[in-house]
N, C-alpha and C positions, 0 to 999 in steps of 0.2 A: 366430923367425929373427933379427930385429934387436933384439928386446926394447925396443921404443919404447913408452913410457908416455904418458899424457895430458899431463904437463908438457912433455915433449920435443916432442910433436906441436903443442902450443900455441905453443911458441917457433918451430918451423919455419913454422907458419902466419903468425905475426906477421912474421917476416923476409920471407917470400914476399909478404905484403901490402905491406910497405914497399918491397921491391926491385922488384916487378912493378907494383904499383899496383892500385887497386880496379877500374879499367876493364878491364885485360887479365887479371886473375886468373881469372875464369871460363873464358876461352878457353884460358889456359895449363893449367888443371887438366883441361880436356877433352882437350887434346892429350896431356898426361901419361897420362891414363887410356887413350887409344887406343894410345899407345906401349906401355904395360904389357900391354894385351890382345894386341897383336901379338907382343910378346916371349913371353908365355905360350903363345900358339898355336904359335909357332916352336919353343919348348922341348918342347911336347907332341908335335909332329911328329917332331922329332929323337929323342925318347925312344921313341916307338912304332916308329920305323924301326930303332933299335938293338935294341930288345927283339925285334922280328920277326927281325932278322938273327941274333941270339943263339939264338932258339928254333929257327930253321931250321938253325943249325949244331949243334943239340942240345947246348947248354951247360947245359940244365936250368932255364932261366928260364921263367916262366909265360907262356902265350899270352895269357890274360886274367886280370884280378884275380879271385882266389878259386878258380881252377882249379889243381890240383896238377900239377907236371911229371910226365912219364912216368918210371917207374922204370927204371933201367939193368938190363940182364940180369946184370951182375956183382953188383949189390946185392940181387938177388932171394934170398929165403931158400932155403937148400939143404936137401935131406932129410937126416935123420940117417944115419950110416954103417951102423947096425945094421938098417935097414929093407929 
């Protein structure tokens, strides 16, 4: 997503160490991790709510990963005319 490599990560860590200091760095990293976890949980809640609403509105989104949506009656194969 962000394409951050080891050199960039090292530079960010060095700047954080200088800016925050070695005493507060573990606490700051812990808070940052908790915030990231809360953000991820909130994102997943929104995504599942929107997916459920779209599924209920029959927009063809999957109910659960790996499950195929229900086929529309319009897209069902039609018998040949000669039959």
